[in-house]
C-alpha positions as CSV (number, residue, x, y, z in Angstrom):
1,X,-60.3,-53.6,-72.8
2,X,-60.1,-55.9,-69.7
3,X,-62.6,-55.8,-67.0
4,X,-61.4,-54.6,-63.5
5,X,-62.4,-56.7,-60.5
6,X,-64.1,-55.0,-57.6
7,X,-63.4,-55.7,-53.9
8,X,-65.6,-58.8,-54.0
9,X,-63.7,-60.2,-56.9
10,X,-66.5,-59.8,-59.5
11,X,-65.8,-58.2,-62.8
12,X,-67.1,-54.8,-63.6
13,X,-68.3,-53.6,-67.0
14,X,-65.7,-51.4,-68.7
15,X,-67.9,-48.3,-68.5
16,X,-68.8,-48.8,-64.9
17,X,-65.2,-49.4,-64.0
18,X,-64.2,-46.1,-65.8
19,X,-67.1,-44.2,-64.0
20,X,-66.0,-45.6,-60.6
21,X,-62.4,-44.5,-61.2
22,X,-63.5,-41.1,-62.4
23,X,-65.8,-40.4,-59.5
24,X,-63.9,-42.1,-56.6
25,X,-60.3,-42.3,-57.8
26,X,-58.0,-45.2,-58.3
27,X,-58.4,-46.0,-54.5
28,X,-62.0,-46.9,-54.9
29,X,-63.1,-49.4,-52.3
30,X,-60.5,-48.2,-49.8
31,X,-60.2,-45.4,-47.2
32,X,-58.2,-43.4,-49.7
33,X,-61.1,-43.0,-52.1
34,X,-62.6,-39.6,-52.7
35,X,-65.9,-40.6,-51.2
36,X,-64.3,-41.5,-47.9
37,X,-63.2,-37.9,-47.4
38,X,-66.5,-36.6,-48.5
39,X,-68.3,-38.9,-46.1
40,X,-66.5,-37.6,-43.0
41,X,-66.7,-34.0,-44.3
42,X,-70.5,-34.3,-44.4
43,X,-70.6,-35.9,-40.9
44,X,-68.3,-33.1,-39.6
45,X,-70.8,-30.5,-41.0
46,X,-73.7,-32.4,-39.3
47,X,-71.8,-32.2,-35.9
48,X,-70.4,-28.7,-36.5
49,X,-72.6,-27.0,-33.8
50,X,-71.4,-29.4,-31.2
51,X,-68.2,-28.8,-29.2
52,X,-65.3,-30.3,-31.2
53,X,-64.2,-33.5,-29.3
54,X,-61.1,-33.3,-27.2
55,X,-58.5,-35.6,-28.9
56,X,-55.5,-37.0,-27.0
57,X,-53.6,-39.2,-29.4
58,X,-49.9,-38.6,-28.5
59,X,-49.4,-42.3,-27.9
60,X,-50.7,-43.2,-31.4
61,X,-47.2,-42.3,-32.7
62,X,-45.9,-45.4,-31.0
63,X,-48.0,-47.6,-33.3
64,X,-46.6,-49.0,-36.5
65,X,-49.0,-48.8,-39.5
66,X,-51.1,-50.7,-40.2
67,X,-52.5,-51.2,-36.7
68,X,-55.7,-52.6,-35.3
69,X,-57.6,-50.1,-33.1
70,X,-60.2,-51.1,-30.5
71,X,-62.7,-48.7,-29.0
72,X,-65.6,-48.7,-26.5
73,X,-69.0,-48.0,-28.0
74,X,-71.1,-45.2,-26.4
75,X,-73.0,-43.5,-29.2
76,X,-73.9,-43.6,-32.9
77,X,-71.1,-41.1,-33.8
78,X,-68.3,-43.1,-32.3
79,X,-67.0,-43.9,-35.8
80,X,-66.6,-40.1,-36.4
81,X,-64.8,-39.7,-33.1
82,X,-62.2,-42.3,-34.0
83,X,-61.7,-40.6,-37.3
84,X,-60.6,-37.5,-35.6
85,X,-57.4,-39.1,-34.2
86,X,-54.2,-38.4,-36.2
87,X,-54.0,-41.5,-38.2
88,X,-50.9,-41.7,-40.4
89,X,-53.1,-43.6,-42.8
90,X,-56.9,-43.4,-43.0
91,X,-58.5,-46.4,-41.2
92,X,-61.1,-48.9,-42.4
93,X,-64.0,-49.2,-39.9
94,X,-65.9,-52.4,-39.0
95,X,-69.6,-51.4,-39.0
96,X,-73.0,-53.1,-38.7
97,X,-74.0,-54.7,-42.0
98,X,-77.3,-52.8,-41.8
99,X,-75.6,-49.6,-42.7
100,X,-73.8,-51.3,-45.6
101,X,-77.0,-52.5,-47.3
102,X,-79.4,-49.6,-47.1
103,X,-80.1,-47.3,-50.0
104,X,-77.4,-44.6,-50.4
105,X,-75.5,-45.8,-47.4
106,X,-74.5,-49.0,-49.1
107,X,-72.7,-47.0,-51.9
108,X,-70.8,-45.0,-49.3
109,X,-69.8,-48.2,-47.4
110,X,-68.7,-50.1,-50.6
111,X,-66.6,-47.2,-52.0
112,X,-65.0,-46.2,-48.7
113,X,-63.7,-49.6,-47.6
114,X,-66.0,-50.1,-44.7
115,X,-66.1,-53.7,-43.4
116,X,-69.7,-55.0,-42.8
117,X,-70.5,-57.3,-39.9
118,X,-73.7,-59.0,-39.0
119,X,-74.3,-58.2,-35.3
120,X,-74.0,-61.3,-33.1
121,X,-73.5,-63.6,-36.0
122,X,-70.3,-65.5,-36.7
123,X,-68.9,-64.9,-40.2
124,X,-65.8,-66.2,-41.9
125,X,-65.6,-63.3,-44.4
126,X,-65.1,-60.6,-41.7
127,X,-61.7,-61.8,-40.6
128,X,-60.7,-62.2,-44.2
129,X,-61.7,-58.6,-45.0
130,X,-59.8,-57.3,-41.9
131,X,-56.7,-59.2,-43.0
132,X,-57.1,-57.9,-46.5
133,X,-57.3,-54.2,-45.4
134,X,-54.3,-54.7,-43.1
135,X,-52.3,-56.3,-46.0
136,X,-53.1,-53.2,-48.1
137,X,-51.6,-51.1,-45.4
138,X,-54.8,-49.6,-43.8
139,X,-55.4,-49.6,-40.1
140,X,-58.7,-51.1,-39.0
141,X,-61.1,-49.8,-36.2
142,X,-63.1,-52.3,-34.4
143,X,-65.8,-51.8,-31.6
144,X,-65.5,-55.1,-29.8
145,X,-68.8,-54.7,-27.8
146,X,-70.6,-54.9,-31.1
147,X,-73.4,-52.6,-30.1
148,X,-74.2,-49.4,-28.3
149,X,-74.2,-49.2,-24.5
150,X,-77.7,-49.2,-23.1
151,X,-77.1,-47.6,-19.7
152,X,-73.7,-45.8,-20.1
153,X,-71.5,-48.8,-19.0
154,X,-69.5,-50.7,-21.5
155,X,-71.2,-54.0,-22.6
156,X,-69.4,-57.3,-22.0
157,X,-67.4,-58.3,-25.0
158,X,-69.3,-61.2,-26.3
159,X,-66.7,-62.5,-28.8
160,X,-63.3,-62.2,-27.1
161,X,-60.8,-61.8,-29.8
162,X,-57.3,-62.1,-28.2
163,X,-56.3,-65.1,-30.4
164,X,-57.5,-63.4,-33.5
165,X,-55.7,-60.1,-32.8
166,X,-52.4,-61.9,-32.2
167,X,-52.6,-63.7,-35.5
168,X,-53.0,-60.3,-37.4
169,X,-49.3,-59.5,-36.6
170,X,-50.1,-55.8,-36.0
171,X,-49.8,-53.4,-33.2
172,X,-53.0,-53.1,-31.0
173,X,-54.2,-49.6,-30.1
174,X,-56.7,-49.2,-27.3
175,X,-58.7,-46.0,-27.2
176,X,-61.4,-44.7,-24.9
177,X,-64.4,-42.5,-25.5
178,X,-65.9,-40.4,-22.7
179,X,-68.9,-38.1,-22.8
180,X,-70.4,-39.5,-26.0
181,X,-73.1,-41.5,-24.2
182,X,-74.8,-38.6,-22.4
183,X,-74.3,-36.4,-25.5
184,X,-76.5,-38.9,-27.5
185,X,-77.7,-42.1,-25.7
186,X,-79.6,-44.6,-27.6
187,X,-82.8,-43.9,-25.7
188,X,-83.0,-40.3,-26.6
189,X,-83.6,-38.9,-30.1
190,X,-82.1,-35.5,-29.3
191,X,-78.3,-34.8,-29.1
192,X,-76.9,-32.4,-26.5
193,X,-74.1,-29.9,-27.2
194,X,-71.8,-31.3,-24.5
195,X,-68.2,-32.3,-24.4
196,X,-66.8,-35.6,-25.8
197,X,-63.2,-36.8,-25.5
198,X,-61.3,-39.6,-27.4
199,X,-58.0,-40.8,-25.9
200,X,-55.4,-43.2,-27.0
201,X,-55.0,-45.1,-23.8
202,X,-52.3,-47.7,-24.7
203,X,-50.4,-49.1,-27.7
204,X,-49.5,-52.8,-27.4
205,X,-46.7,-53.7,-29.8
206,X,-47.2,-56.9,-31.8
207,X,-44.1,-58.5,-30.2
208,X,-45.6,-57.8,-26.8
209,X,-48.9,-59.3,-27.9
210,X,-47.3,-62.6,-28.7
211,X,-45.9,-62.8,-25.2
212,X,-49.4,-62.4,-23.6
213,X,-51.7,-65.3,-23.0
214,X,-55.2,-65.0,-24.5
215,X,-56.7,-64.6,-21.1
216,X,-54.3,-61.8,-20.2
217,X,-55.0,-59.9,-23.5
218,X,-58.8,-60.3,-23.2
219,X,-58.7,-59.0,-19.7
220,X,-56.4,-56.0,-20.7
221,X,-58.8,-55.1,-23.5
222,X,-61.9,-55.3,-21.4
223,X,-60.3,-53.3,-18.5
224,X,-58.9,-50.6,-20.6
225,X,-62.0,-50.0,-22.7
226,X,-64.5,-50.2,-19.9
227,X,-66.4,-47.0,-19.1
228,X,-69.2,-45.9,-16.9
229,X,-70.8,-42.6,-18.1
230,X,-72.3,-41.9,-14.7
231,X,-68.8,-41.9,-13.1
232,X,-66.9,-40.1,-15.9
233,X,-68.8,-36.8,-16.3
234,X,-67.0,-34.1,-18.5
235,X,-69.5,-31.4,-17.6
236,X,-72.8,-30.6,-15.9
237,X,-76.1,-31.0,-17.7
238,X,-78.5,-28.1,-17.1
239,X,-81.0,-29.2,-19.8
240,X,-84.6,-29.4,-18.7
241,X,-85.6,-32.6,-20.7
242,X,-83.1,-35.2,-19.5
243,X,-85.7,-37.8,-18.7
244,X,-87.4,-37.7,-22.1
245,X,-87.4,-41.2,-23.6
246,X,-85.7,-42.7,-20.6
247,X,-88.7,-44.9,-19.8
248,X,-88.1,-46.8,-23.1
249,X,-84.8,-48.2,-21.5
250,X,-85.8,-48.1,-17.8
251,X,-89.1,-49.9,-18.6
252,X,-89.7,-51.2,-15.1
253,X,-90.4,-49.3,-11.9
254,X,-87.4,-49.6,-9.5
255,X,-89.8,-49.2,-6.5
256,X,-92.9,-51.4,-7.2
257,X,-91.5,-53.5,-10.1
258,X,-94.5,-52.6,-12.4
259,X,-93.8,-53.3,-16.1
260,X,-94.0,-50.6,-18.8
261,X,-95.3,-47.9,-16.5
262,X,-92.4,-45.5,-16.6
263,X,-92.9,-42.0,-18.2
264,X,-90.2,-39.4,-18.5
265,X,-91.3,-35.8,-18.5
266,X,-88.8,-33.0,-18.1
267,X,-86.1,-34.2,-15.7
268,X,-88.4,-36.6,-13.8
269,X,-89.1,-40.3,-14.5
270,X,-92.4,-41.3,-12.8
271,X,-94.3,-44.6,-12.4
272,X,-98.0,-44.5,-13.4
273,X,-98.6,-47.6,-11.1
274,X,-97.3,-46.5,-7.8
275,X,-96.7,-42.8,-8.3
276,X,-93.1,-43.0,-7.5
277,X,-91.0,-40.2,-9.1
278,X,-87.3,-39.8,-9.5
279,X,-85.6,-36.6,-10.7
280,X,-82.3,-36.2,-12.6
281,X,-80.0,-33.3,-11.4
282,X,-77.3,-31.5,-13.3
283,X,-74.9,-34.3,-12.8
284,X,-77.3,-36.6,-14.6
285,X,-77.8,-38.5,-11.3
286,X,-81.1,-39.2,-9.6
287,X,-81.5,-37.2,-6.4
288,X,-82.5,-40.3,-4.5
289,X,-81.9,-44.1,-4.7
290,X,-81.0,-45.8,-7.1
291,X,-79.1,-42.5,-7.8
292,X,-77.9,-43.4,-11.4
293,X,-79.2,-44.8,-14.7
294,X,-76.9,-47.9,-14.3
295,X,-78.2,-48.3,-10.7
296,X,-81.7,-48.4,-11.9
297,X,-80.8,-50.7,-14.8
298,X,-79.2,-53.1,-12.2
299,X,-82.4,-53.2,-10.2
300,X,-84.3,-54.2,-13.3
301,X,-81.7,-56.9,-14.0
302,X,-82.1,-58.3,-10.5
303,X,-86.0,-58.5,-11.0
304,X,-85.6,-60.2,-14.4
305,X,-82.8,-62.5,-13.2
306,X,-85.1,-63.7,-10.4
307,X,-87.7,-64.8,-12.9
308,X,-85.3,-66.1,-15.6
309,X,-86.1,-69.9,-15.0
310,X,-89.7,-69.2,-15.9
311,X,-89.0,-66.7,-18.7
312,X,-91.5,-66.6,-21.5
313,X,-91.8,-63.4,-23.6
314,X,-94.3,-63.3,-26.4
315,X,-95.3,-60.4,-28.6
316,X,-97.4,-59.8,-31.7
317,X,-95.1,-57.9,-34.0
318,X,-95.0,-56.1,-37.3
319,X,-91.9,-57.4,-39.1
320,X,-89.7,-55.8,-41.7
321,X,-87.2,-58.1,-43.3
322,X,-84.1,-56.8,-44.9
323,X,-83.5,-59.4,-47.5
324,X,-80.4,-61.3,-48.4
325,X,-78.7,-60.4,-51.7
326,X,-80.9,-61.4,-54.6
327,X,-84.1,-61.1,-52.7
328,X,-86.6,-58.3,-52.0
329,X,-87.2,-56.6,-48.6
330,X,-90.7,-57.5,-47.3
331,X,-93.2,-56.7,-44.5
332,X,-95.4,-59.1,-42.6
333,X,-97.0,-59.7,-39.2
334,X,-96.1,-62.5,-36.8
335,X,-95.4,-63.5,-33.3
336,X,-92.1,-63.7,-31.4
337,X,-91.5,-65.9,-28.4
338,X,-88.4,-66.1,-26.1
339,X,-87.8,-68.8,-23.5
340,X,-84.6,-69.9,-21.8
341,X,-84.2,-72.5,-24.6
342,X,-84.9,-70.6,-27.8
343,X,-86.1,-67.6,-29.7
344,X,-88.9,-68.4,-32.1
345,X,-90.7,-66.4,-34.8
346,X,-93.8,-67.5,-36.7
347,X,-95.8,-65.8,-39.4
348,X,-98.1,-66.9,-42.3
349,X,-95.0,-66.9,-44.5
350,X,-92.2,-68.4,-42.3
351,X,-91.4,-70.1,-39.0
352,X,-87.9,-70.5,-37.5
353,X,-86.3,-71.1,-34.1
354,X,-82.8,-70.0,-32.8
355,X,-81.4,-71.8,-29.7
356,X,-80.4,-69.1,-27.2
357,X,-76.9,-70.6,-27.0
358,X,-76.6,-69.4,-30.6
359,X,-77.9,-65.9,-29.7
360,X,-75.3,-64.2,-27.5
361,X,-77.0,-60.8,-27.7
362,X,-79.8,-58.9,-29.4
363,X,-79.6,-55.4,-30.9
364,X,-82.6,-53.1,-30.3
365,X,-83.8,-49.6,-30.6
366,X,-85.4,-48.1,-27.5
367,X,-89.1,-47.9,-27.6
368,X,-89.2,-49.2,-31.2
369,X,-87.9,-52.6,-32.2
370,X,-85.5,-55.6,-31.6
371,X,-83.8,-57.6,-34.2
372,X,-82.1,-60.9,-35.2
373,X,-80.4,-62.4,-38.2
374,X,-81.8,-65.6,-39.7
375,X,-80.3,-67.3,-42.8
376,X,-78.5,-64.1,-43.9
377,X,-81.6,-61.9,-43.5
378,X,-82.1,-59.1,-40.9
379,X,-85.5,-59.2,-39.1
380,X,-86.7,-56.1,-37.4
381,X,-89.6,-56.8,-35.0
382,X,-91.9,-53.9,-34.0
383,X,-94.1,-54.8,-31.0
384,X,-97.7,-53.9,-31.6
385,X,-98.3,-53.2,-28.0
386,X,-95.9,-51.7,-25.3
387,X,-93.0,-50.9,-27.7
388,X,-90.8,-50.2,-24.7
389,X,-90.6,-53.9,-24.3
390,X,-87.9,-54.0,-26.9
391,X,-85.3,-53.2,-24.2
392,X,-86.7,-56.1,-22.2
393,X,-86.1,-58.7,-24.9
394,X,-82.6,-57.5,-25.3
395,X,-81.9,-57.6,-21.6
396,X,-83.4,-61.1,-21.2
397,X,-81.0,-62.4,-23.9
398,X,-78.1,-60.8,-22.1
399,X,-79.1,-62.4,-18.8
400,X,-79.3,-65.8,-20.5
401,X,-75.8,-65.3,-21.9
402,X,-74.6,-64.1,-18.5
403,X,-75.9,-67.3,-16.9
404,X,-74.3,-69.6,-19.5
405,X,-71.0,-67.9,-19.0
406,X,-71.2,-68.3,-15.3
407,X,-72.1,-72.0,-15.6
408,X,-69.1,-72.5,-18.0
409,X,-66.8,-70.8,-15.6
410,X,-68.0,-73.0,-12.8
411,X,-67.4,-76.1,-14.8
412,X,-64.0,-74.9,-15.7
413,X,-63.1,-74.3,-12.0
414,X,-64.4,-77.8,-11.1
415,X,-62.2,-79.4,-13.9
């Protein structure tokens, strides 16, 4: 009996190959596997009590299979919302490698044809896996922002992919999510039963892609996918706890500038330093300036931007390291430091530094942790004091990236 190769090219033992085929079908490792259907059935049961998303996918009929689908990224459940579109053939989804390496989840990811990607880390294997799925005839769904929106506005697309999308020789489908952010923002642990819509905004045929310049296509993608939850409300929000957890994102007072003093109770976000208090109404807007969550976030950006030249963040952290293949996960304690030049980490076991020019963004969980990849391992850093500072570390990295982009554009104009 010959041994069947799995998706990574390694040979499986005959019994394991037989078991995989019996459990998951001949399409094991692709979106046609039995486990793919089971996965989304379970997610649908999880979301059953929520209003079913409004789906507008008439334009999807214009796309030739296999296509590449790009979507803005508002909430954890965005992968599920894109699944609800009427796909002629089930799509493979590009997801964070974190979800492809955790116990239980890794088995779902491997058997269902998900494509793992290390956040903010260049990888040659990812384009190859995308091409492989397209060659097999499966559409591929990509969230080009690479992370969830912090304030309800789309993140800048750090890795502009026009040249790559054109090389794939596939139609490009642009879709837009609305309502998902305020239903389940990253700073709140509780989901609301509020409307969500998913719309196919445009299909760009592969022949038309070839006629566009990279700059034109990147601009088209960014403009079409851009969203602002504070301006695109699908309902009113009568809930009485809208500010709960919001201080872990809006970590700085918009009135006095005090750090880590914001406390959300009910619908009010108050500062323990100056006593300022701002209340959210049923439109999820503050009743006074700065009026919206993005408006407050921009005030924090302005304060941090003014101090960027002298930036030095330092935090004692508990660290959990998700190990590279062949190694064991481990825990330790250390110290993180961020300056305009580099991010550094030091513990009794290891010390390393990443130049900020190689760190275009930083993933984080509000009020909990921030994270980076180093030599193939994922480091979760949990601040021992003021855990709401996790949002500050990520914002500081964003501002440094913003400044580098501006400097690059200025040099380009001078040339």
